[in-house]
C-alpha positions in Angstrom: 19.3 8.5 47.2 22.7 8.7 45.5 23.3 11.4 42.9 22.2 10.9 39.3 25.8 10.7 38.1 26.7 8.0 40.7 23.6 6.0 39.8 24.3 6.4 36.0 27.9 5.0 36.5 26.5 2.0 38.4 23.8 1.5 35.8 26.2 1.6 32.9 28.4 -1.0 34.7 25.4 -3.2 35.1 24.3 -2.8 31.5 27.7 -3.8 30.3 27.0 -7.3 31.7 24.0 -7.6 29.4 24.5 -10.4 26.8 24.5 -9.2 23.2 24.8 -5.5 24.1 27.2 -3.3 22.2 28.1 0.4 22.9 30.4 2.5 20.8 30.7 5.6 23.1 30.3 4.6 26.8 31.1 8.1 28.0 28.4 9.7 25.9 25.9 7.0 27.0 26.8 7.6 30.7 26.2 11.4 30.2 22.8 10.6 28.7 21.9 8.2 31.5 22.8 10.8 34.0 20.4 13.3 32.4 17.6 10.6 32.2 18.1 9.6 35.9 18.2 13.2 37.0 14.9 13.9 35.3 13.2 10.8 36.6 9.8 9.5 35.4 8.3 12.9 35.1 10.7 14.0 32.4 10.7 10.7 30.4 9.0 9.7 27.2 9.4 6.6 25.0 9.2 6.3 21.2 9.3 2.7 19.8 8.9 1.0 16.5 6.6 -2.0 16.6 7.5 -4.7 14.1 10.7 -6.5 15.0 11.3 -4.0 17.8 8.5 -4.6 20.3 7.8 -7.8 18.6 10.5 -10.5 18.2 12.7 -10.8 15.1 10.8 -13.9 14.0 7.3 -12.6 14.5 4.8 -12.0 11.8 4.3 -8.2 11.1 1.2 -6.2 11.7 0.6 -6.4 7.9 1.2 -10.1 8.0 -1.3 -10.7 10.7 -4.2 -9.7 8.4 -2.7 -10.8 5.1 -2.7 -14.4 6.2 -6.3 -14.6 7.4 -7.6 -17.9 6.1 -10.5 -17.6 3.7 -10.1 -13.9 3.1 -6.8 -13.3 1.4 -6.7 -15.6 -1.6 -3.8 -16.7 -3.9 -4.5 -13.8 -6.2 -3.9 -11.3 -3.4 -0.7 -13.1 -2.3 0.7 -13.0 -5.9 -0.2 -9.3 -6.4 1.2 -8.3 -3.0 4.5 -10.2 -3.6 4.9 -8.6 -7.0 4.2 -5.2 -5.6 6.7 -5.7 -2.7 9.4 -6.9 -5.0 9.0 -3.9 -7.3 9.0 -1.2 -4.7 11.5 -2.8 -2.3 14.1 -2.5 -5.1 13.4 1.2 -5.2 13.6 1.4 -1.4 17.1 0.1 -1.3 18.4 1.6 -4.5 21.6 3.4 -3.5 21.4 5.7 -6.5 18.2 7.4 -5.3 17.9 10.0 -2.6 15.4 9.7 0.2 13.4 12.5 -1.4 13.3 10.7 -4.7 12.2 7.5 -3.0 9.3 9.0 -1.0 6.7 9.3 -3.8 7.4 5.6 -4.7 7.0 4.6 -1.0 3.6 6.4 -0.8 2.6 4.6 -4.0 3.7 1.3 -2.6 1.7 1.6 0.6 -1.4 3.0 -1.2 -1.3 0.1 -3.7 -0.9 -2.4 -0.9 -3.7 -0.9 1.1 -6.0 -0.9 -1.9 -5.3 -4.7 -2.4 -6.2 -5.3 1.3 -9.4 -3.3 1.0 -10.5 -5.5 -1.9 -10.5 -8.6 0.3 -13.4 -7.4 2.4 -11.9 -8.2 5.8 -13.9 -7.3 8.9 -13.0 -5.8 12.2 -14.1 -9.1 13.9 -11.7 -11.1 11.6 -8.8 -8.8 12.6 -9.8 -9.4 16.2 -9.3 -13.1 15.7 -6.2 -12.8 13.5 -4.2 -11.0 16.3 -4.5 -14.1 18.4 -2.1 -15.9 16.0 0.7 -17.8 17.6 2.9 -16.4 14.8 2.7 -12.9 16.5 5.2 -13.0 19.3 6.6 -10.1 21.4 10.2 -9.6 22.2 11.0 -11.0 25.7 10.2 -8.3 28.3 8.4 -6.0 25.8 4.9 -6.5 27.3 6.4 -6.0 30.8 8.0 -2.8 29.7 4.8 -1.4 28.1 2.8 -2.3 31.2 5.3 -0.5 33.5 5.3 2.6 31.2 1.5 2.6 31.3 1.3 2.1 35.1 3.5 5.2 35.6 1.8 7.2 32.8 5.0 7.7 30.8 4.0 9.1 27.4 4.8 6.3 25.0 4.6 6.6 21.2 4.4 3.3 19.2 5.4 4.7 15.9 4.9 2.3 13.0 4.6 2.1 9.3 2.4 -0.9 9.8 -1.4 -1.0 10.5 -2.4 1.1 13.5 -5.8 -0.6 14.1 -4.2 -4.0 14.0 -1.4 -2.9 16.5 -4.0 -1.4 18.8 -6.0 -4.7 18.7 -2.8 -6.7 19.3 -2.1 -4.6 22.4 -5.7 -4.8 23.6 -5.6 -8.6 23.3 -2.5 -8.6 25.5 -4.2 -6.2 28.1 -2.0 -3.2 27.1 -4.6 -0.5 27.2 -3.6 2.9 28.7 -4.1 6.5 27.6 -0.4 7.2 27.9 0.4 4.6 25.3 -0.6 5.8 21.8 -0.2 4.2 18.5 0.8 6.4 15.6 0.4 4.4 12.4 -1.7 3.8 9.3 -5.4 4.1 10.2 -8.1 1.9 8.7 -11.7 3.0 7.9 -14.5 0.6 8.5 -18.1 0.7 7.3 -20.3 1.5 10.4 -23.0 -0.9 9.5 -21.1 -4.1 8.9 -17.6 -3.3 10.1 -16.0 -4.2 6.8 -12.7 -2.4 5.9 -13.5 0.2 3.3 -10.3 2.3 3.1 -7.2 3.8 4.7 -6.3 7.4 5.8 -3.9 8.0 3.0 -3.8 11.7 3.8 -1.8 10.8 6.9 0.1 7.8 5.6 3.1 6.6 7.5 5.9 4.8 5.7 9.5 4.0 6.4 10.8 7.4 5.3 8.5 9.7 7.2 8.4 8.3 10.7 9.4 11.6 12.2 8.0 14.0 14.8 6.8 16.2 11.9 4.3 13.4 11.0 2.6 13.9 14.4 -0.2 16.3 15.0 0.5 19.4 17.2 -1.4 17.7 20.1 0.6 14.5 19.7 3.9 16.4 19.7 2.9 18.2 22.8 1.8 15.0 24.5 5.1 13.2 23.9 7.3 16.3 24.5 9.6 15.6 27.5 13.2 16.6 28.2 14.3 12.9 28.0 13.5 10.2 25.5 14.3 6.6 25.0 14.0 5.7 21.3 13.9 2.1 20.1 14.0 0.7 16.6 15.3 -2.2 14.5 16.2 -0.3 11.3 18.7 2.4 10.7 15.9 4.7 9.5 14.2 4.3 12.9 16.8 6.5 14.5 15.1 9.6 12.9 11.8 9.0 14.7 13.0 11.7 17.1 13.7 14.2 14.3 11.8 17.4 15.1 12.0 17.2 18.9 13.7 20.1 20.8 17.4 20.3 20.4 17.7 20.2 24.2 16.1 16.8 24.4 18.4 14.0 25.7 17.7 10.9 23.6 19.0 7.4 24.3 18.7 5.6 21.0 18.5 1.8 21.3 18.9 -0.3 18.1 17.8 -3.9 17.8 20.0 -5.6 15.1 18.1 -8.7 14.2 20.1 -10.2 11.3 23.4 -9.9 9.4 25.1 -8.9 12.7 28.7 -9.0 11.5 27.9 -7.0 8.4 25.8 -4.3 10.0 27.1 -4.0 13.6 29.5 -1.1 13.1 26.9 0.8 11.2 24.3 0.3 14.0 26.9 1.2 16.7 27.4 4.5 14.9 23.7 5.2 14.7 22.5 4.1 18.1 23.8 4.6 21.7 23.1 1.0 22.5 22.8 -1.9 20.1 21.2 -5.2 21.1 21.8 -8.2 18.7 20.5 -11.7 18.1 16.9 -11.0 19.0 17.9 -9.9 22.5 15.4 -9.2 25.2 14.2 -5.9 26.6 16.1 -6.5 29.8 18.6 -3.6 29.3 15.8 -1.1 28.5 13.7 -2.3 31.4 16.7 -1.8 33.7 17.1 1.8 32.5 13.4 2.6 32.8 13.1 1.1 36.3 16.1 3.1 37.5 14.6 6.3 36.0 11.2 5.7 37.6 12.8 5.5 41.1 13.0 9.3 40.7 9.4 10.4 40.4 10.2 14.0 39.6 13.3 15.9 38.4 16.1 16.4 40.9 16.3 20.0 42.2 
């Protein structure tokens, strides 16, 4: 087999042919690809956001899956949820507030929304039906990518500020069930007798500003700890999902820019090693993973 450096050069040349792919620093990306290919599958982990990253830009979110269950979530809920979202979203994007100042409000937002959901009395069985919605669509190639990662036991963290039990059920319905693929997200509590939702684990709440390695348990951090990582997200904040990993970790950050491309492209190019626009497929990420998996263990 050719050297990792030679393979990385060829891989980058191939990636440049990918429609809707933008790279700011090709030399830096090639260096990272070399490290990833040299390490092979044994040194690789993947961390990915769920909504609008693994799912398509137009897909309903994991929250949206349950919030639109017919006969459960009434007009009163929709009005309260909308009012809550409008109030806290304004705080989320307020440029005058620091992240530290926003965090208590984000916790309050999520806890308020979760309390509204609990009041509706949704059951685990209804969630199982809801995830079959045709409005829930995956990004092209995402399920193939997850299946490949699972087949090769690549530690994969689906890191989401959405609803963990819903995401797990979505994956199960699509036959993505593997111990190497773990969902780190907001956990629901169900009554053991009738399987009605009774609460959320607000002690370990995940929101848009704390999706970092520090939010993981020690066991989770150890499980996902590998010398090389591919990180995928659709928001600028997702680039910090790797915060807390070893400084020696090589991280290829892939950003999916789903809207306002002309306005945000330069910002995303500065934040991610690769930027895919216009609801692009997972083809580029799949190509990288497949090339890495050709090397089962690190080169000596």
